[in-house]
C-alpha positions in Angstrom: 45.2 122.2 152.1 43.4 121.9 155.1 44.2 120.1 158.3 41.1 117.9 157.8 41.0 117.2 154.2 39.2 114.1 153.5 38.1 113.9 157.1 34.4 113.6 158.4 33.4 115.0 161.8 30.3 114.3 163.5 28.8 117.2 166.2 26.3 117.3 168.6 24.5 120.6 169.5 25.3 121.6 166.1 22.5 124.2 165.5 24.1 127.2 167.0 26.6 128.6 169.4 29.8 126.6 170.4 28.4 123.7 167.9 27.9 125.6 164.7 31.3 127.3 165.5 32.9 123.8 165.8 31.3 122.6 162.4 32.3 125.7 160.6 36.0 125.5 161.8 36.4 121.8 161.0 34.7 122.6 157.6 37.1 125.4 157.0 40.3 123.0 157.6 38.4 120.5 154.9 36.1 118.2 156.9 32.6 117.1 155.9 30.1 117.3 158.8 27.5 115.0 160.4 25.4 117.6 162.3 22.7 116.8 165.1 20.8 119.0 167.3 17.5 118.6 169.2 16.0 122.0 168.2 13.4 121.6 170.5 13.0 123.2 174.2 13.6 121.3 177.4 11.2 121.9 180.3 13.6 122.8 182.7 15.9 125.0 180.5 14.9 128.7 181.4 16.1 130.2 178.0 15.2 129.4 174.6 16.9 126.4 173.1 18.1 126.2 169.2 15.2 125.8 166.5 15.1 123.9 163.2 15.7 127.4 161.4 19.1 127.5 163.6 20.4 124.2 162.2 19.4 125.4 158.5 21.7 128.4 159.1 24.5 125.8 160.0 23.7 123.8 157.0 23.9 126.9 154.9 27.2 128.2 156.5 28.8 124.6 155.9 27.7 124.3 152.3 28.9 128.2 151.6 32.6 126.6 152.4 32.1 124.0 149.8 31.7 121.2 152.2 29.1 118.4 152.6 26.8 118.2 155.7 24.1 115.7 156.6 22.0 117.4 159.4 19.5 115.5 161.6 17.2 116.7 164.1 17.8 114.2 167.2 18.0 114.4 170.9 21.1 113.3 172.6 18.9 111.6 175.0 17.6 109.2 172.6 20.3 106.7 171.9 18.6 105.2 169.0 18.0 108.3 167.4 21.6 109.2 167.8 22.9 106.2 166.3 20.7 106.5 163.3 21.8 110.1 162.3 25.5 108.8 162.7 25.0 105.7 160.9 23.0 107.8 158.1 25.8 110.3 158.1 28.6 107.7 157.6 26.4 106.3 154.8 26.2 109.3 152.9 29.7 110.8 153.8 31.6 107.5 153.4 33.6 107.6 156.9 33.7 108.9 160.1 37.2 110.3 161.8 36.0 112.9 164.5 33.5 113.3 167.2 32.7 116.3 169.0 30.2 115.5 171.6 28.9 119.1 172.5 25.5 119.4 173.1 24.4 120.8 176.3 22.0 122.8 178.6 22.1 125.1 181.7 20.0 125.8 184.5 20.5 127.2 187.9 19.2 126.0 191.5 20.5 125.6 194.9 20.9 121.9 195.4 18.6 121.9 198.4 15.8 123.3 196.2 16.5 121.4 192.9 13.8 119.3 191.5 14.1 115.6 190.3 13.0 116.9 186.8 15.7 119.6 186.8 18.5 116.9 188.1 17.4 114.6 185.7 17.4 116.8 182.4 20.8 117.8 183.2 22.3 114.6 183.7 20.3 113.0 180.7 21.7 115.6 178.4 25.0 117.0 179.7 26.3 113.4 180.6 24.2 110.4 179.6 23.7 112.4 176.3 27.8 112.7 175.5 27.8 108.8 176.2 25.1 108.2 173.8 26.7 110.5 171.1 29.9 108.8 171.6 29.0 105.3 171.8 27.6 104.7 168.1 30.5 106.4 166.5 33.3 103.9 168.0 32.8 101.4 165.4 33.0 103.7 162.7 36.1 105.3 164.2 37.8 101.8 164.5 37.2 101.2 161.1 40.1 103.6 160.3 43.3 102.2 160.4 44.8 105.5 161.3 42.4 105.9 164.2 40.4 109.1 165.0 39.7 111.8 167.7 37.1 112.3 170.3 36.6 115.6 172.0 33.6 115.9 174.7 32.9 119.2 175.9 32.9 119.7 179.7 33.3 123.2 181.5 35.3 124.8 184.2 32.5 123.0 186.5 34.0 119.8 185.5 37.3 121.0 187.1 36.0 123.0 190.1 32.5 123.4 192.1 30.3 126.0 191.3 27.4 126.9 193.6 23.8 126.7 192.0 25.2 124.3 189.5 25.3 120.8 191.6 23.8 119.0 188.7 25.8 120.8 186.0 29.0 120.3 187.9 28.1 116.5 188.5 27.8 115.8 184.7 30.7 118.0 183.9 33.0 116.0 186.3 31.3 112.9 185.0 32.6 113.7 181.5 36.3 113.8 182.8 36.0 110.2 184.1 34.2 109.0 180.8 37.3 110.6 178.8 39.6 109.0 180.7 38.2 105.5 180.6 37.5 106.1 176.7 41.1 107.0 176.3 42.6 103.8 177.6 40.0 101.8 176.0 40.3 103.1 172.5 44.0 103.7 172.5 44.7 100.5 171.0 42.8 101.6 168.1 44.7 105.1 167.9 41.4 106.7 169.1 42.3 109.5 171.0 39.9 111.1 173.5 40.0 114.4 175.4 37.9 116.9 177.0 37.8 120.7 176.6 36.8 122.9 179.6 35.4 126.5 178.8 34.7 129.2 181.0 31.8 131.5 180.1 31.3 131.5 176.4 29.8 134.3 174.5 26.7 132.0 173.4 22.7 132.2 173.9 23.3 129.8 176.9 24.6 132.7 179.0 23.4 135.8 177.0 19.8 135.7 178.2 17.7 137.1 180.9 17.5 134.0 183.3 21.3 133.7 183.4 21.8 137.4 183.9 19.2 137.0 186.9 21.1 134.6 188.2 24.4 136.4 188.2 22.9 139.6 189.7 19.8 138.6 191.7 20.2 142.3 193.7 18.7 143.6 190.6 14.8 143.3 189.2 15.8 142.9 185.6 19.6 143.1 184.9 21.1 143.7 181.3 24.5 142.8 180.0 26.0 146.0 181.3 25.1 145.0 184.9 26.4 141.4 184.4 29.6 141.9 182.5 31.5 143.3 185.3 30.4 139.8 187.4 31.6 137.8 184.5 34.8 139.4 184.6 35.3 138.5 188.2 35.1 135.0 187.5 38.1 134.8 185.4 42.0 135.6 186.0 42.3 137.4 182.8 40.1 140.9 182.8 37.7 139.4 180.3 33.7 138.6 180.6 34.0 135.4 178.5 35.6 133.7 175.7 34.2 133.5 172.0 33.2 130.0 170.5 36.0 130.4 168.0 38.2 130.3 170.9 37.1 126.6 171.9 36.9 125.7 168.4 40.4 126.5 167.9 41.3 124.1 170.9 39.1 121.3 169.6 40.9 121.8 166.0 44.1 121.3 168.1 43.2 118.0 169.6 41.3 116.4 166.5 44.1 117.2 164.2 47.6 115.9 163.6 48.8 118.9 165.9 47.4 116.8 168.7 48.1 113.6 167.4 49.9 112.0 170.8 47.4 114.0 173.1 44.8 111.5 174.8 43.0 111.4 178.2 43.7 115.3 178.9 41.3 118.0 180.0 42.1 121.0 178.4 40.9 124.4 179.9 39.9 127.3 177.6 39.1 129.4 180.6 40.8 132.8 180.9 42.3 131.2 184.1 38.9 130.6 186.0 40.1 127.3 187.2 43.4 128.6 188.9 41.4 131.7 190.3 
């Protein structure tokens, strides 16, 4: 038996990276999946975002585990589209127990030089998009007598300030406030709400040339070898990043009965970055 047998989980940003890892981990424990991803580029993001083929790969991996999945291309900035995806998923899978609001983007700029568009894209995706993912799920979670669980992906930038990331840091700090309010509002319905705060995670969000160049501006075209030492220096433990599975394991704890009395917390998966 799995820890999530009979459960249904709604996951945003599910086409690749952390989102796909979360979907696979929860499916492996018995959950069926409602998956959403934009699968399109955002103008101010300097690296390639997920594609429809990536989302199709997530579907293939979930079905290989003999679990059901309803996958939809939807932009978390579009509240109506996300609501439709959630409602359609619940209609097909019968219920909703878990929400993992994970979709997010990354870009770099000193605050003084940051454009309105860069700020607006970040807040709309990484903060408002999380809210728009959670909001339509709440009535479905309330329909369960046993309640449910919500986890929102924040970051170490939700617990400390990081230069060149004023927009990202503001969004990730905003998630902390959102989680605390939702935890209070939904506690009477036995719905638990928490956030996870990873350090660098080994995904396409950091494994790309624009991100490498940000961390090593002293080099013309830095590669992984040149930035790995810099990544290590950010963490207390001597590692450059955590794996998506490490974050997925933390989420599994929070959404399963193992964390049944845990709500309103900020759980770092950060190799000690916050305390450094």
